[in-house]
C-alpha positions in Angstrom: 44.7 -2.1 6.9 43.9 1.4 6.0 41.0 2.7 8.0 39.3 4.0 4.6 39.1 0.7 3.3 36.3 -1.4 3.8 36.6 -5.1 4.7 34.1 -7.5 2.8 32.1 -9.5 5.0 31.3 -13.0 3.7 27.8 -13.8 3.0 27.2 -16.5 5.7 29.0 -14.3 8.4 26.7 -11.3 7.6 23.7 -13.5 7.4 24.3 -15.1 11.1 25.5 -11.6 12.5 22.3 -9.8 10.9 20.2 -12.4 12.4 21.4 -12.3 15.9 21.6 -8.6 15.9 18.1 -8.2 14.6 16.6 -10.6 17.2 18.6 -8.9 20.0 17.2 -5.3 19.1 13.5 -6.2 18.2 12.9 -8.3 21.4 14.8 -5.5 23.6 12.7 -2.6 22.4 9.4 -4.2 21.3 7.3 -2.1 23.9 8.5 1.1 22.4 7.4 -0.2 18.9 4.0 -1.1 20.5 3.3 2.3 21.6 4.4 4.0 18.3 2.1 1.7 16.4 -0.8 2.5 18.7 -0.1 6.3 18.3 -0.4 5.8 14.5 -3.6 3.7 14.9 -6.7 5.4 13.2 -8.8 4.4 16.4 -6.3 6.3 18.7 -3.7 5.4 21.3 -6.3 4.5 24.2 -8.7 2.7 22.2 -5.8 0.6 20.6 -4.4 -0.4 24.0 -2.8 2.6 25.6 0.1 1.4 28.0 -1.7 -2.0 28.5 -0.1 -5.2 27.1 2.8 -3.7 25.4 4.2 -7.1 24.5 1.2 -8.3 22.4 2.5 -9.5 19.1 6.2 -10.1 20.5 6.0 -13.8 19.3 5.5 -12.5 15.6 8.2 -10.0 15.9 10.4 -12.9 17.2 9.4 -15.2 14.5 10.3 -12.5 11.9 13.3 -10.5 13.3 16.0 -13.1 12.8 15.4 -14.0 9.2 14.3 -10.4 8.1 17.7 -9.0 9.5 19.6 -12.0 8.2 18.1 -11.4 4.5 19.1 -7.6 4.7 22.7 -7.9 6.0 23.4 -11.0 3.9 22.1 -9.2 0.7 23.7 -5.9 1.7 27.2 -7.2 2.4 27.0 -9.2 -0.7 25.9 -6.5 -3.0 28.4 -3.9 -1.8 31.5 -5.3 -3.7 29.3 -6.2 -6.8 27.9 -2.6 -6.9 31.3 -1.1 -6.3 32.9 -3.4 -9.0 30.1 -2.3 -11.5 30.9 1.3 -10.7 34.5 0.8 -11.4 33.9 -0.8 -14.6 31.6 1.7 -16.0 32.5 4.8 -14.5 36.1 4.3 -13.5 37.6 4.0 -10.1 37.8 7.7 -9.6 34.4 8.6 -10.3 32.8 5.7 -8.3 30.7 6.9 -5.3 30.7 4.9 -2.1 27.5 6.5 -1.0 25.8 5.4 -4.2 27.0 1.8 -3.5 25.7 1.9 0.2 22.3 3.2 -1.0 21.9 0.6 -4.0 23.2 -2.1 -1.7 20.8 -1.2 1.1 17.8 -0.8 -1.3 18.2 -4.3 -2.6 18.7 -5.6 1.0 15.5 -3.9 2.0 13.5 -5.5 -1.0 14.8 -9.1 0.2 14.2 -8.4 3.9 10.7 -7.0 3.3 9.8 -10.5 2.0 9.9 -11.8 5.7 9.4 -8.3 7.4 5.9 -7.1 5.8 4.0 -10.5 6.9 5.6 -10.1 10.2 4.6 -6.3 10.5 1.0 -7.1 9.4 0.3 -9.9 12.1 2.1 -7.9 14.6 0.4 -4.7 14.2 -3.1 -6.4 14.4 -1.9 -7.9 17.8 -0.3 -4.5 19.1 -3.8 -2.6 18.4 -5.9 -5.4 19.7 -7.8 -5.7 16.6 -10.9 -7.8 16.6 -10.0 -11.7 16.3 -6.4 -11.1 17.1 -6.4 -12.9 20.3 -3.5 -15.0 19.6 -0.6 -15.4 17.1 -2.2 -18.2 15.5 -5.6 -16.6 15.5 -4.2 -13.4 14.1 -2.3 -15.2 11.3 -5.4 -17.3 10.2 -7.5 -13.8 10.5 -4.9 -11.9 8.1 -4.8 -14.9 5.6 -8.5 -14.8 5.4 -8.7 -11.1 4.6 -8.4 -11.5 0.7 -7.5 -8.2 -0.7 -7.0 -7.7 -4.4 -4.4 -4.9 -3.9 -2.1 -6.9 -1.8 0.7 -9.1 -3.4 -0.3 -12.7 -3.8 -3.6 -11.9 -2.2 -5.4 -15.1 -3.3 -2.5 -17.4 -1.6 -1.3 -15.1 1.2 -4.5 -13.0 1.9 -3.5 -10.0 3.5 0.0 -11.0 4.5 1.6 -8.8 1.8 -0.8 -5.9 2.3 1.5 -2.8 2.5 4.5 -4.3 0.9 4.6 -1.5 -1.6 4.5 1.3 0.8 7.0 -0.5 3.4 9.6 -0.5 0.4 8.6 3.1 -0.1 9.5 3.8 3.5 12.4 1.5 3.8 14.3 2.6 0.6 14.2 6.3 1.5 15.3 5.5 5.1 18.3 3.3 3.8 19.3 5.9 1.3 19.6 8.3 4.4 21.0 5.9 7.2 23.5 3.7 5.4 25.6 6.1 3.5 25.6 8.3 6.6 26.5 5.3 8.8 29.3 4.3 6.6 30.7 7.6 6.1 30.7 8.3 9.9 32.7 5.0 10.4 35.0 5.8 7.8 35.8 9.5 8.9 36.1 8.2 12.5 38.6 5.7 11.5 40.6 8.3 9.8 40.6 10.5 12.7 41.8 7.9 15.0 44.0 6.0 12.7 42.3 2.5 13.0 39.0 0.8 12.5 35.9 1.8 14.6 35.0 -0.4 17.4 31.7 -2.0 17.8 30.6 0.7 20.4 31.8 3.7 17.9 29.8 1.8 15.2 27.0 1.6 17.5 26.9 5.3 17.9 27.1 6.1 14.4 24.2 3.7 13.6 22.1 5.5 16.3 22.7 9.0 15.0 22.0 8.0 11.5 18.9 5.9 12.2 17.3 8.7 14.3 17.7 11.3 11.3 16.2 8.7 8.8 13.4 8.0 11.1 12.5 11.6 11.4 12.2 12.1 7.9 10.4 8.8 6.9 7.7 9.0 9.6 4.9 10.1 7.4 5.5 7.0 5.2 5.6 5.0 8.3 2.1 6.2 9.3 0.8 5.3 5.8 2.4 1.8 6.1 0.9 1.3 9.5 -2.6 2.3 8.4 -2.3 0.1 5.3 -1.2 -2.8 7.4 -4.0 -2.2 10.0 -6.6 -2.3 6.9 -9.3 -0.1 7.7 -10.0 3.2 9.7 -11.7 3.6 13.2 -15.0 3.0 11.6 -14.2 -0.1 9.9 -14.2 1.4 6.3 -11.2 -0.3 4.4 -8.4 1.7 2.9 -7.8 1.4 -0.9 -4.0 2.0 -1.3 -1.5 4.4 -0.1 -3.2 7.5 -2.0 -6.5 6.7 -0.2 -4.8 6.6 3.1 -3.1 10.0 2.6 -6.1 11.7 1.3 -8.4 10.8 4.2 -5.8 11.6 6.8 -5.6 14.9 5.2 -9.2 15.4 4.9 -10.5 14.0 8.1 -7.7 14.2 10.6 -5.3 16.8 9.5 -1.7 17.0 8.3 -0.1 16.5 11.9 -1.5 13.1 12.0 1.1 12.2 9.3 3.8 12.8 12.2 2.1 10.9 14.8 4.5 8.6 16.7 7.5 10.4 15.6 9.0 10.7 19.0 8.6 6.9 19.9 9.7 6.1 16.3 12.9 8.4 16.7 13.6 7.0 20.1 12.9 3.4 19.2 15.2 3.6 15.9 17.9 5.6 17.7 18.2 3.2 20.7 17.5 0.4 18.3 20.3 1.6 15.8 22.8 1.8 18.9 22.0 -1.7 20.0 21.6 -3.2 16.4 24.7 -1.8 15.0 26.6 -2.4 18.1 25.4 -6.1 18.2 26.0 -6.6 14.3 29.6 -5.4 14.4 30.3 -7.3 17.6 29.0 -10.8 16.2 30.5 -9.9 12.7 34.0 -9.4 14.4 33.5 -12.6 16.6 32.6 -14.5 13.6 35.2 -13.2 11.3 38.0 -14.0 13.8 37.0 -17.5 14.5 39.5 -20.1 13.3 38.7 -21.4 9.9 
């Protein structure tokens, strides 16, 4: 097989491999995510918990990591041939853009994954920052569901579980636009150079590099997402949408706050990208080579 040709991954294979990879990385790197969230908290790093209890909220992460990652990769791998075929039909084979295929497919995958990821993030963020009433997973879940917020999707049914869904998509889509075309292109170029497909270790390196760059560029959106999910500022005054968060940060705290947590975020996603894509490619390869 030519190294510049992509191998289509069956839906079930990508679903299982993505779920296993997501659980692997989220549990392994959870403490770094906790520190990043506390740095972005409006009450400040120390008041949010500092270096204490860095595993608070890990059960929420564990509950959402596998289905979230599975939904993303199941959708992403399924949409890639669909988008590629649509481009070939309407633009012609020569005019088709692999980067556009990866961007659109990753964006659709993120929209699907966020249906699981956002409730998980809301509950996890509350626990990581030691919010009042967030003493356990069940207590935090009940607390969030009781927080009726008219701006959140399905607030009357889900309470605050989907608070920040819009801004999460606004963060994840640019992130995917940067990371996945770069990740896929790096794999193709490396395969061309060496004359055979990239190994899981090489794919992990490509994922780490592209993820770190995407993480740095999307940190301001991540800060806004964290604030919205926490729901209110350090004085307990509720946030009213992304514009309100940005306006109050600029007015009360200053522009540099929009880059708070950038170091642990880049480190977390770079290491996470290495573990995640390495695990995903390993699991995918293993599953695709099983006798049928």
